[in-house]
C-alpha positions in Angstrom: -2.0 29.9 -8.0 0.0 29.5 -10.8 0.5 27.1 -13.9 3.0 24.9 -12.2 1.3 24.9 -8.1 -2.1 24.3 -7.0 -3.6 26.1 -3.8 -1.8 25.5 -0.8 -3.6 22.4 1.1 -5.0 23.4 4.5 -3.9 20.5 7.3 -3.4 21.0 11.0 0.6 21.2 11.4 0.4 17.9 13.2 -1.4 16.3 10.3 1.1 13.7 8.8 1.3 14.0 5.2 0.2 10.6 2.9 3.0 8.5 1.8 1.7 6.6 -1.4 2.7 2.9 -0.7 3.7 0.5 -3.7 1.4 -2.3 -2.3 -1.9 0.3 -2.8 -1.0 1.6 -6.5 -2.0 -1.5 -7.9 -3.5 -4.9 -7.9 -0.9 -6.7 -9.8 -0.3 -9.3 -6.9 -3.5 -9.1 -5.7 -3.4 -12.7 -4.3 -0.1 -11.9 -2.3 -1.2 -10.4 1.0 2.0 -8.6 2.8 -0.5 -7.0 5.2 0.9 -9.5 8.3 4.3 -9.1 9.3 4.9 -13.0 8.8 3.7 -13.1 5.1 6.9 -11.4 4.0 9.1 -13.9 5.6 7.9 -16.4 3.3 10.2 -14.9 0.7 13.6 -16.8 1.7 15.9 -13.7 1.1 13.9 -11.2 3.3 13.7 -14.2 5.9 17.9 -14.8 5.4 18.5 -11.1 5.6 16.3 -10.3 8.7 17.3 -13.4 10.7 20.9 -13.0 10.2 20.8 -9.0 11.6 18.4 -10.1 14.2 20.2 -12.9 15.3 23.5 -11.1 15.3 22.2 -8.2 17.1 20.7 -10.5 20.0 23.9 -12.8 20.3 26.6 -10.3 20.8 27.8 -9.8 24.1 26.4 -6.7 26.0 28.0 -5.0 28.6 27.3 -1.7 30.6 29.8 1.1 31.6 30.1 4.5 33.4 32.6 7.1 32.9 35.2 7.5 30.2 38.8 7.4 29.4 40.6 6.3 32.9 37.5 6.9 34.8 35.8 4.1 32.7 34.6 1.1 34.4 32.2 -2.2 33.7 29.4 -2.3 35.7 26.6 -5.5 36.8 24.4 -5.9 34.3 20.8 -4.5 35.7 17.8 -6.8 35.4 16.7 -5.0 32.4 19.5 -6.6 30.4 19.3 -9.8 31.9 15.4 -10.6 31.5 13.6 -7.4 29.3 10.4 -8.9 29.4 10.4 -10.9 32.6 8.8 -13.8 31.2 12.3 -15.9 31.6 13.4 -15.8 28.2 16.1 -13.6 28.5 17.8 -10.8 27.2 18.7 -12.8 23.7 15.2 -13.6 22.9 13.6 -10.0 23.6 16.5 -8.4 21.4 15.6 -10.6 18.5 12.0 -10.0 18.7 12.9 -6.0 19.3 14.8 -6.0 15.8 12.3 -8.4 13.5 9.7 -6.1 14.3 12.1 -3.1 13.5 13.2 -4.7 10.1 10.1 -5.7 8.9 7.6 -2.8 10.5 10.1 0.1 11.2 8.8 0.2 14.4 8.9 -1.7 17.6 6.3 -1.4 20.0 5.7 -2.3 24.1 4.5 -1.6 27.5 6.3 -0.4 30.2 5.4 -2.7 32.7 7.9 -2.2 35.6 10.2 1.1 36.9 12.6 1.4 39.5 12.4 4.6 42.0 14.0 6.9 39.5 11.3 6.4 36.9 13.7 4.2 34.5 12.2 0.9 32.7 13.0 -2.3 34.2 10.8 -4.5 32.1 9.2 -3.9 28.9 6.8 -6.0 27.3 6.6 -6.2 23.3 3.4 -5.9 21.3 3.1 -7.4 17.6 3.7 -4.5 15.7 0.5 -5.1 13.7 -1.5 -5.0 16.8 -0.5 -1.5 17.1 -1.7 2.0 15.8 -0.3 5.4 16.4 -0.6 8.9 15.1 -0.2 12.7 16.4 -3.5 14.1 17.8 -4.2 17.1 15.3 -5.6 19.4 18.1 -2.1 18.9 20.5 0.1 17.3 18.6 0.4 14.5 21.7 0.8 10.5 20.1 -2.3 8.5 20.6 -2.1 4.7 20.5 -4.8 2.2 19.9 -3.3 -1.6 21.0 -5.5 -4.5 19.6 -8.3 -2.0 18.5 -8.4 -0.4 22.3 -7.7 3.6 22.2 -5.3 3.7 25.2 -6.2 6.7 27.7 -3.8 9.0 28.8 -2.4 7.0 32.2 -1.7 3.8 29.5 -0.4 6.0 26.7 2.4 7.1 29.3 3.7 3.5 29.6 3.6 3.1 26.0 7.2 2.5 24.7 8.1 2.7 21.2 11.4 2.7 19.2 11.8 3.6 15.3 13.7 3.3 12.4 13.7 4.7 8.8 12.3 8.0 10.2 11.2 11.3 7.8 10.4 14.7 9.3 6.4 15.0 10.4 5.9 11.3 11.0 5.2 9.8 14.4 6.0 6.1 12.9 9.0 5.0 11.1 8.8 3.6 7.5 7.7 0.1 7.0 10.3 -1.7 4.8 7.7 -4.6 3.9 5.2 -2.0 2.9 7.4 -0.2 0.8 9.0 -2.5 -0.9 5.7 -4.6 -1.7 6.2 -4.9 -5.0 9.5 -6.3 -5.0 8.4 -8.8 -2.2 5.3 -9.5 -3.9 7.1 -10.1 -7.4 9.0 -12.6 -5.8 6.5 -14.6 -4.0 4.1 -14.4 -7.1 7.2 -15.8 -9.0 7.5 -19.0 -6.7 3.9 -19.2 -6.6 3.3 -19.7 -10.4 6.1 -21.9 -10.7 4.5 -23.9 -8.1 1.1 -24.1 -9.8 3.1 -24.7 -13.0 3.8 -28.3 -11.9 0.7 -28.9 -9.7 -2.0 -27.7 -12.2 -0.1 -28.2 -15.5 -0.5 -24.8 -17.3 1.3 -26.5 -20.2 0.2 -29.8 -21.9 3.2 -32.5 -21.5 2.3 -33.9 -25.0 0.5 -33.9 -28.4 -1.1 -36.8 -30.0 -2.4 -36.4 -33.2 -3.7 -38.0 -36.0 -3.4 -37.1 -39.9 -7.3 -38.2 -40.0 -10.0 -35.5 -38.6 -11.8 -36.4 -35.4 -14.7 -35.5 -33.5 -15.1 -34.7 -30.0 -15.8 -38.3 -29.0 -13.3 -39.8 -31.1 -10.8 -37.2 -29.7 -12.2 -38.5 -26.1 -11.7 -41.5 -26.9 -8.3 -41.9 -27.9 -7.2 -39.9 -25.3 -8.7 -42.1 -22.8 -7.2 -45.2 -24.2 -3.3 -43.6 -24.5 -3.7 -42.6 -21.2 -4.6 -46.0 -20.0 -2.1 -47.5 -21.8 0.8 -45.2 -20.2 -0.6 -45.5 -16.3 1.1 -48.1 -14.3 3.4 -49.4 -17.7 7.0 -48.4 -18.6 6.7 -50.7 -21.9 7.0 -49.5 -25.4 4.2 -47.7 -26.5 2.9 -48.6 -30.1 0.9 -46.3 -31.9 -1.5 -47.3 -35.3 -1.1 -45.9 -38.9 -1.5 -42.1 -39.1 -0.9 -41.2 -35.2 2.1 -38.9 -34.2 3.1 -38.7 -30.2 5.3 -35.6 -29.8 6.5 -34.3 -26.0 6.4 -30.9 -25.2 9.4 -29.5 -23.0 9.5 -26.7 -21.1 13.1 -24.7 -20.2 13.8 -24.8 -16.7 14.3 -20.8 -16.9 10.8 -20.4 -18.5 9.0 -23.0 -15.7 10.7 -21.9 -12.5 11.0 -18.2 -13.4 15.1 -18.3 -12.2 15.9 -15.2 -13.5 12.9 -13.3 -12.3 13.8 -15.2 -9.0 17.5 -14.3 -8.8 16.4 -10.9 -9.6 14.1 -10.3 -6.8 16.2 -12.2 -4.1 18.8 -10.2 -4.4 16.6 -6.9 -4.0 14.6 -8.3 -1.4 18.3 -8.8 0.5 19.5 -5.2 -0.8 16.4 -4.2 1.5 18.6 -4.4 4.5 22.1 -3.3 3.3 24.3 -2.4 0.2 26.4 -5.8 0.6 23.4 -8.1 2.2 22.8 -9.8 -1.2 26.5 -10.5 -1.4 26.8 -11.9 2.0 24.1 -14.3 1.3 25.2 -15.3 -1.5 23.0 -14.0 -4.3 24.0 -13.5 -7.9 23.9 -9.7 -8.2 26.4 -9.4 -11.4 29.1 -7.8 -9.4 32.5 -8.9 -8.5 32.4 -8.9 -4.5 34.7 -11.5 -2.9 35.8 -12.5 -0.1 39.5 -13.5 0.6 38.8 -14.9 3.9 36.0 -15.0 6.8 37.5 -12.1 8.5 37.2 -9.7 5.6 33.3 -11.0 4.8 32.7 -10.4 8.7 34.1 -7.2 8.6 31.8 -6.1 5.1 28.6 -7.6 6.9 29.6 -5.4 10.2 30.3 -2.2 8.0 27.4 -2.7 5.5 24.8 -4.2 6.9 25.2 -5.0 11.1 26.4 -1.8 12.8 24.2 1.0 12.3 21.7 -1.9 14.2 24.4 -2.5 16.4 24.4 1.7 17.4 20.7 1.7 17.2 20.3 -0.9 19.7 23.1 0.4 22.5 21.5 3.8 22.2 18.2 2.1 22.9 19.4 0.0 25.8 21.3 3.3 27.2 18.0 5.4 27.3 16.7 2.9 29.5 19.3 3.2 32.1 20.7 5.6 34.5 22.1 8.8 33.7 25.7 8.3 33.4 25.3 4.7 32.5 25.8 3.2 28.8 25.7 0.4 26.9 28.1 -1.0 24.2 28.0 -4.4 22.3 31.0 -6.3 21.7 31.7 -6.2 17.8 34.8 -7.8 18.2 33.2 -11.4 18.8 32.0 -10.7 15.1 35.5 -11.1 14.1 36.1 -14.8 13.3 39.5 -15.2 12.4 42.1 -18.4 11.6 44.5 -19.5 14.7 47.6 -18.0 13.4 46.1 -14.7 13.0 44.2 -14.5 16.3 47.6 -15.5 18.3 49.6 -12.7 16.7 46.8 -10.5 17.6 47.2 -11.7 21.2 50.8 -11.7 21.1 50.7 -8.4 19.8 48.4 -6.9 22.4 50.3 -8.8 25.5 53.7 -6.7 24.2 51.8 -3.4 23.8 50.4 -3.7 27.1 46.5 -3.2 26.5 45.8 -6.6 27.3 46.7 -9.1 30.2 47.3 -12.8 30.1 44.0 -13.6 31.7 41.9 -11.6 29.2 43.7 -13.4 26.5 42.8 -16.6 27.9 39.0 -15.4 28.5 38.9 -14.6 24.6 40.1 -18.0 24.1 37.8 -19.8 26.3 40.8 -20.8 29.1 40.5 -20.8 32.8 42.7 -17.8 34.5 46.3 -18.3 35.8 47.6 -16.7 39.3 49.4 -13.9 38.1 47.7 -13.3 34.8 46.2 -10.2 35.3 49.3 -8.2 35.7 50.6 -6.3 32.4 53.7 -8.2 31.2 57.1 -5.7 30.3 56.5 -3.4 27.7 58.3 -5.3 24.7 61.3 -3.1 22.9 61.8 -6.0 19.8 59.8 -4.8 16.8 57.5 -7.7 15.3 59.7 -8.7 12.4 62.7 -9.5 14.9 60.3 -11.7 16.6 59.0 -13.5 13.7 55.5 -12.3 14.7 
């Protein structure tokens, strides 16, 4: 043992090192309970960021392919990508639940309820993330699971389905963004709670009623009661006798609502889910990020906040398909351009033979035309010569 190093702790190679969470370090916001996943959604910035990412990932078109380059071809969607849970709510609803769980708790858990003849999942029923506990066995290093308080046996554990984010070496579960940013989220909720209580409970008197003469408690109470009785239900002028003075107490809105604190915590909560998320959601950050058009805003959203989750989702679905098949999410559906820009892009695509007319019509929600699946002749004119 040296001066700066303590004796090495003896621990199983499968034991997970403890990580102190901000919510466990102090009781600064003891009245703010973030132990349930839904609690953090009371903070509008958290709700907005999580809902935005979850909604986009769950609504963008999903396609299945096999092969690459010239041999690449699109396949019909398997049952898994039509209704993953088998409950009739469909792919979008299931994907939204998957994203909400992984964004708030860093993990998504489920049970493989059905498989195909090759053993690939065809139905996965998701669990509420707060109802699942997972750890590695200290002896053999295998995952152990407890669902709704019940320890799963080996057979049930084999059907356990788990996806994680925010991973670090040596840990089975991904880190929970809510748990590790509890101070920031809790501060925002506490400021809102205090502001509400300020108006509901009157933390500061609304006015002072004073007299030049000394008053005993009984006289003060009588004067207060008579004064309030005069004010209630009447907007007539108030007449005070000799020696009485009435002074209203005004509180600045910034003080009563803690606006600056709320602005700061809102931006910080949104930033948990991507460096550009506060600006995308419209929160003040002191920066100068502006958007010339909707297309640039969508591109920043895709680059700074969304694409990593799209890649994770693609890999997750691909891992459940038979070998050789893979999933691609159509990011082009996110690019909302103005009409002229979109038509110019279609013209370039047709002129350079990487789209056919019916593909363009499908993008514009138009029906196919006879002969529209034929590639147009390669144009030799330059765009500037055609005015496009």
